[in-house]
N, C-alpha and C positions, 0 to 999 in steps of 0.2 A: 459623776464628778469626784469622787474618792479615788476612784480609780484610773482618775485622768483621763478618760474618755473625752470629756467636755470640757470648756472652759467655764469658769465662772460667771454668770450676767451681770451686766454692769446696770445696776438698777438704782436709782434713788427715790429717799421714802417718798419726793415729789409725785413721781412716778409712778409708785403704786397706788398711793391716795388719791392721784386725778382719776384711774380706773374703778372705784368705788361709786356707786350707785346711793351711799346714804353719806350723811356728815354727821356733826352733833346736834344740828335743829332736831333731824327726823329722829336720831337716837332718843335725843331731851324729850321730846314729843310724848312717844310711847311708853317713857319711863313716866311722865308727869301723868298719864294717864293711867298706868298701872298705880302709881302715889294717890292717884284720885280715889281709888277703888277701897286700897287699903286705907287710906282716911275714913271711909264710910263704914268700913266694917269698926275701927276702933270707935268711932263715934256711936255706932249702934251697942256696942260692949260697955259705952259710959252709958249709955241712956238703959241701959237693963233691954234692949229690944232683940228679940226672939232673931238668931241667924242660922239661915239653914245649913244644909249638909254642902249643897254645893257650893254655896258660898266658901266655904271652907276649901273643899277642892280649889277652887279659882285662887283664895289667896295662896296655899301652895305653891300654884305654876305662877303665880305672880313673883313669889319670894325668888324665885328660880329665873325668872326673868329678869330680875333686878341684878343676880350673880353673873347671869348671863351676859348684860349689855358692860357690866362693869369689867369685865375679864377680855370681851369683844373688843372695845369700844375703838380701837383703832384695826381692829378686821376691816379690809376692805369687802364692799357689799353685794354681791352680783355680779362679780366679774365674767364679763363676754369673752375677751379677747386674749390668748395666751401669751405671755412672751416667749417667744423662740428659741430654743438652743437648738446647737448643731454640735452633730460628732468630728471628732478632728480627722479620722480615718474612717474609709468607709468598710477597711476591714474589721473595724469594731462593731459595725451595724448587725443586731441579731437578725435572722432570716429565717424562714419559716418557722415562725413563730406559732403555734398553737394555744390558743388563748384559754381555750378549754381543758389544757392539760396542763394543769399549771402545779403538780405534785402535792394536792392536798390527800388528806386520810379519807379513806372512803368508809360509807357507814349514813343511818339514817342521822346522826346524831352532828355530824360534820356538813352532809347534806341543808341540812334546817338552818345550823348556826355559824355553818362558810361564810354565808354573804356577809352577816352581821362582823364576825371574825377579822373576814378580810378587808372590811371599810376601815374598822380600827386601829389594823396593823396590826394583829395580835397574831397571825398566820405569818409565817415565813415565807412570804412570797419573794422572789426574784425579783429586783426594780423595773429589770428591762420585758418582767411579764404583766406588769401593774399597768391597769387601762388611765389612771390618773392618781393621784397624790392623796392618800386618805384624808379624810374630814378631821379624824384623831389619830395622829402618823403615829403608830406603837414601833414603829422601825429607829426611831430617833434615839441614840444612846445618851442613856442619864445616869449622873453618877446615884450612890446609893442612897444620899441624904437626900437628892433632886428627886428619884424615885418614890423617897417615903412619904415625901411633902405631898407629890401628886397625888397618892394614892389616899391619904390622908384627907386630902381636899376633897376629894371624892366622895369619899366614906363620910365627911360632914356634912356635906350638899346633900346626898342620900337619908341622913338622919334627919335633917330639919324638914326636907321636905316629906317623911313620913311624920314626922311627930307634930308637924302641923294639923295631919289628919287626928292626933290624937286631940287637938283642942274641943272636938265635937264630941267628947265622951260622953258628957253628961248633958248631951241637947235632947230636945224631945225626938224620939222615934215612933213609930205608927205602932209598930210591933217590939215586943224584946227578943224576941228573934234575930231583928233587923237591928236592931241595937246590939246584941251581940257579935252576931258575923261583922260590925263595925267595928267593936272590939279588936276583935281577934284578927281581921286586914289590917288594921290600924297598928298592932303591935307587930306582925309581920312584914309590912316593907320598912318599918323603923327598925328590926332587929335582924332582917334577913341581910342586909349589906354586912353588918358586923361579924355575923356568921359566916359568911362568904370571906372574908378579910382574914379571919383567924382561921377558916380552913387553907386558905392561899399563904399564909405566912407560917403554919405548919407543916406542910407540905413544900415549900421552899426550900429544903436542906435536899441538894442532888440524889442523898442514897435515900431518902424515903420517895422521892417523886418517883425514882427507877423502880422500886417495888410496889409501890402503891399506885401506879397512875392512875388503872383503871379506877379505885375507890374516889380520887380525887376528880377525877372527871363526871362521877356519879354525883358528888355531894354538891360538884358545881352547878350541874344539869338540875337537880331538885332545889336547889337555891331559887335558880332561874325560873323553873316553874311555878315554885311557891309565890316568888314573886310577881310574876304577871299574873297570876288564878289572883292573888288579894286586889292589884289592881286595879282588874276588870271586875270583880266584885263592890269594891268602892264606888267605882264608876258608876256600875247599875243602881248602887243604893243612894248614891245622890241624887238620880231621877226618881226612883220609888217612890223617897220620901215625900217629895212634891205632892204628892195626891194628897194629903191630909195637913194642910200647915196651921201650927196657933195664931190666932188672931194678929197677935205684934207680928208677926211675919211681913203681916201687908202695910205695918207703918212705916213710915219715914220720918227722917228730923228734919223741922222743917227750914232750920238757917242753912243746911245742906245746899240747897236750891238757890241761895242769893251768893253763892261762890261761882266765878266763871269755870266753868269745866268744857271738855268738848266729848 
């Protein structure tokens, strides 16, 4: 489209939303269910009833759901039929494209992270070789201020997600080792995004990136491994701590059952 190979498609907002399988009611019901869960946790905290680590982990995902639905409120849901666009000339049509030869770097790191980086548009793949538009299209050119806003928003969401896990800092754990593991992993998922952001900001200068490219890749890979490992450990601890719960964890606030909910 930027090269003038195709005409800009004529689509109205009504035609786009008509393809969506969701509406304000379906989105609102999901957010209402999430709000109901959050209200129960707040009520338990007010009555000083025990809250489990699994509920804290669920609360973290519930907060992300609020943010996701708020940002994607007008995004069409589950669109099945694409809108066709046509090349102006058959001479511009790419022929004999090998979808397996996309010019990506070789190596174990890129073979593992390549599909993820391709999904978010991080790797510079020619548009003619893309099978579809990435969910998070990193190929869109943004100004410096807009790029900084997007990065800070992503960093803030990751920090909020990790910070919610820190709410269980003084919760009851079966063993001291499990409590220590929870503390370390909660701090890891909260601080690792900041470390990755600082490293990316430090190596953003072309002069530094050229000389220390391998160091930048290594630190980034270590941050990803640390974050994924910490998330996996927290997920395991959420279920292992259920084997021995205090008596307050089985109590429910009586008046919550009188509130209509799904």
